[in-house]
N, C-alpha and C positions, 0 to 999 in steps of 0.2 A: 906156230899154232894160231890160227886166225879166230877172231871172235865169231861166234855162231849167230845166225839170224835171230833177231829178237822176237819174242812171243807177241801175240796180238795185244795182250794187256800192256806189255811194256811199250809197244809202239803207240798205244793210246796215251800212255803217260807222257811220252815224248811230244806228241802232238798237242796235248793239253797244256804242257809247260810252254811250248812255243807260242800258243795263243795267249797265255797269260802275260808273257813278256811283251808281245806286240800290242796287247790291249791296255797296257799300263796297270795290270793287276798289282795289288800291294805286295812289295817285297822288301826285305830288310837290307839287301845288298844288290848292286847293279847286276844286270844281265851280262853275258860274256863280253870281254873286251878290256877289262882292267888288267894292266900288265903286272908282271911280278915285281918290277921296280916300283910301281905305284903302291902296290901292297906293302912292300918293304918300308917305303917312306911313311906310309900311314901307321904301320906298326911302331916305327921309331918315334913318331909324334905321340902316340898313345902312351908309350913307355915313359917318355920325357914328362908328359902331363902327370902321370901317376907318381913319378918321383918327386915332382915339385909340390903336389897337393896331398900326398899321402900323410895320414896321421901316424903317430908312432904305433907300431904293431904290438899286439898283446904278447907279453912274455909267456903267458900260459900256453899259447899256440905256437911258440917258437922252440924248436928242439935244440939239442946240444951242438948241432952242426950248422945252426943258423937258418934252417929251413922254416919258412913262415907258412902255416897251414890255413889258407884262406878258402878252401874248397871242402865242403862237407857233403858226404853221400849218406842219405838216410833211407834205410830199407823200411817200407811201409807194411810189408807182409812177407811171410815165408811161403805163402800159397802161390800156385801158378796153374794156368790152364793149358800149359804145354809140358813136355817131358824131354827137353833137349838133352842129347846124349852127353855133351860136355859139361852139363850143369848139374845133373842129378841122375842117380841110378834109375833103371826102368821101373823098379818096384816102388819108387818114391822114397821119401825119407820121413822119419818120425818128426812130427811138427810140435813146436812148443805149445803147451796149453795156453788158451786164450788169456787166462789170468796173468800169465807171465810175459805177455806181449805189451809193448808200450801202448798206452791209450793216446787218443788224439791230443789231449791236453798235455801229456808228457812229451810227445813229439814236439809240440809247439813251444813248450817251456825250454827244452834243450836247444831248439833252433834259435830262439830269442837270445839265449845265453851265448851261443857261438857267434851269432851275427854281431852282438854287442862287443865281442872281443876281436872282431875283424874279419870273420867269414863273410865273403861277398857273393859266393856262389853255392847254391844248394841243389843237389840232384836227387830226385826221388827214384828209388830202385825197389827191387824185390828179390825173390818172387816176381810176381807181375803186379806192379803198383796200380795199374788201372782196373784191377778187380776189387780194390778196396772201395767200399761204398761211398766214403766221404772224401775221396781223393780231390774232387773239385774244391770242396770247402777248405781242405788243407792248403792247396795252392793259393786260394784267395786270402787265407790268413797269413801265409808266408809273404805274400805280395805287400802286406802292410808293414813289414819290418824295415825300418829305416837303415840304409846301408847295404841291403841285399840287392845286388844288381842283376843276378841271373837265377832263374828257377828253371831247372831242366828235369826231364824225365827220361829214363831208359825203359823201353817197353818192347814187348814182342809184337805189338801192332794189332793184335786180334780185336781189341776194343777201341782202337784209336779213332777210326773214322767216325764212330758214334759219339765219342766223348770230346774230341778235340775242339769243336766250337765252344763248348762250355769251359774247357781248360784254358783256351786262349783268352776268353773274356775274363777269367779269374786271374790271369797273369802269367801263364806258362810261356817262357821265352825261348826254350831250346828243346829239341827232340832228338833222341837217338832211338833208332828202330833196329831190332835184331833180325837179320835175314841172312841165312847161310847158303841159300841156293835159289836159283831162278827156275828150277824145274819142280813143278808141283808134286810129282811122285816122290822125288828125292826129299822134298820138304817134309812130307809125311813120315819118311823113314828117319830123318834126323830128329824131328821133334815128337815123333810117335803120336801125332794127332793130325787132324785136318785143319785147314785155315789159311792156306797160301793166298787165296784171293782176298781174304779179309786184310791180310798184311799189306798187299799191294794197294788195296783201297785206302788204307791208312796212310801210305806214302803219298798217294795221289791227293788225299785231303790236306795233308801237311803242306804240300806244294801249292795247292789251290788257295790255302789261307795265308800264304806269303812267308812261310818259314824258309829261311835261306841262310846257311845251308840246312838241308835235312840230312842228318847223319845216319848212315846205314852201317851197322856193325856186322861184320862177317867173320866168324871164327873159321880159319882155314885148316882143314885136316887132310893129310895125305890119304889118297885112296877113296876120298869121299867127295870133296868139292874143289880141290886145287885146280881141276880142269876148267873151272868157271871164272878164274881170275880175269880173263880178258872180257868175258861177258859182263861182269860187274863194272869193270873200268869203262866199257863202252856206254854204259848207262849215263855216265857223266857228260857225254857229248851234248845232250839236249836237256838235261835236268840239273837243277841246282842241288846236287847231292854231294856229300863228302862220304865216299865209300871207304870204310875203315877196315882194312884187313888185319885181323888179330891173330897173333901166334897162339897156337893151342897150348893152354896152361893146365898144370896139374892141380886138381882139387879132389877131395875125398869122394869116392864113388864114381869118378868119370873114367877110370881105367886108362889113365894117361900113359902114353908110351912115346919115348923120344922119336921113334921111327914115324910116328903119326904127325909130328910137328914139321911144318913147312916154315923155314926161317925167312925173316924179312929180306935178306939178300937174294934168296932164291926166288921169292915172289917178285921182287923188284926187277931181277933179270928177265923174268918171264914177260913182264909188262913192257920192259925196254926193248925187247926183241920185236914186239909189235909196234911200239911207238918210240923210236930212238930219240925223238925230240923232247921227251919227257923232261919237265923242268921242276927243280926243287922250289918249294914255296916256303917263305919265312913263316915261322910259327912263334907263338907266345913262349916266353922263357920256361914256363912250367908245363908246357904241353907234353902229353905222353905220346903224341903222334908225330911221325915223320911224314910231311905232306908233299905231294907232287901234283903237277897239273899238266895235262896234255894241251899244248897250245891250240886255241880255238874252241876248246871244250868249255861248257858252262860250269861244270862242277870240278871236283878234284878227287884224288884218291889219297889215302893215308895208310900208314903201317904202324900198328901197336906192337912194339918189339920187346915186350916184357921178359921174354926168355933169352933171346940172343944178344940184345943190347939194352940192358936195363936203364931206366931213367930215374933211378933212386936219388941221384944228386940234386935234382930239382923238384922232387915230390912235394906237393903242397896239399895232399889229400888226407882226410880222416874219414872213417866210416862209423856209423851207428847201425847196429843190426836191429832187426825187428823186435828182438827181445831185450833191447836196451844196452847192449855191450858196445863200448868204444873200442874200435880196432884201428890201430895207428898204421898198420901195414897189411895190405891185402894178402901177402904171403907169409905173414907171421901168425903164430898161434896164440899169441898173448892178447888177452881181452880183459877189460875192466867193466864191471856192471855199473852203469850210471843209473839204471832203473832202481836197483836196490838202494842206492844212496838217496835218490829222489824220494822213494817211498818211506825211507827212514827219517825224512824231514830235513835233509842236508840243506844248509843255506847256500846261496849263490856263491859265496866266497869259498865254502867248503867244496862245492862241486868244481870250482875252478882249480883248486889245489889238486884235486884228484885227476882232473883232465891234464893239468900241467905236468904232474908226475908221470903220467902215461906217455905224453908227448916227449918228455925229457928222456925217456928210456928208449925211444925209437932208434933203431940201429942205422948205421950209415947206408947199408944196402941189404937187399935180401940175399939169401944163402946160395943162390944159383939154382938152375933148373933141376939138377940131379938131386941135390939135397932137399929141395922143395918137394920133389916127387915122393920122397921117403917120409916126409914130415906129416904128422897127424894134424889135419886142418879140417874145417867144416866143408861140406859141399857148397859150391858157389851159391846155390839157391838160399842157403841159410846165412850166408855172409851178406849178400846184397851186391849185385853186379856193378 
């Protein structure tokens, strides 16, 4: 199966990226040419530096299996301007009353507490985080937290081109954009709304402003978009993208079916048939992605294998939902309300004990795809992607 000709907009993206590299536009990583060996050596140096300079990690954020949770995902809102099929039912979901959602100050209070205990990466999610009116101010406030190295956002891209210059100035350092198809008509079918060209403009703006890589999240579903794997991979030839193919996961309301899931190995085989020279790329120890690069291509592709090959053993993630619940596992249904304790006047030490108890109860691994599909869990939009 050969990759199909790229659309006019995608070709424009490729040309714009090529001009940026040749004109010395600001980027955070070099243009194509860095070898896998050089990348591996750099990763080894970074790990060695962290081992030598790391302060003792918080016991409150370390579970009974020794996993240290340095990555916090905070959902800013349950609302979204799309209706993606794998995220929420077509009719929508009952939203939490505004009074029960975290306020901006409560979000920042919890963020400060987690960063003080060792969290060095925060990702803002939703719903769609960029529809929250004060998202730029939240990023600016987070940027001031000593010890926080990365502030990321996962967005559907609809508002990205308009807001990204402000977000970058405020301190946003990493971007994930959800895009499940390169076909405008199919886009409208999957997300039940219009907006394909706005998402593409958002990707273009991120590249223009020097984000490298720009991560593109693609949930792969059999019978819907698995025929576009090669088209997505081809985008990485001239663009600094990390296209992340995500196995379809079960959540309440998305009508998950095992037959719809395309496994990592099947996806990898499809790409390898087109590009047999595909190379494995070294990744961070706690990475959820298996990364690969086509020699000579500027970007890379990755696979998120939550269902077929879980990565629970190196999980370093915690989640706070928009209504203030701490969730220690994406696929677990156990949650603890930090909002209620905050509003009851809990001290910092009391909050840490509550957080530590929840982290301490985290299981070794999730229950497996078939058990998860039967488990009562929130829709993804209410958890925070």
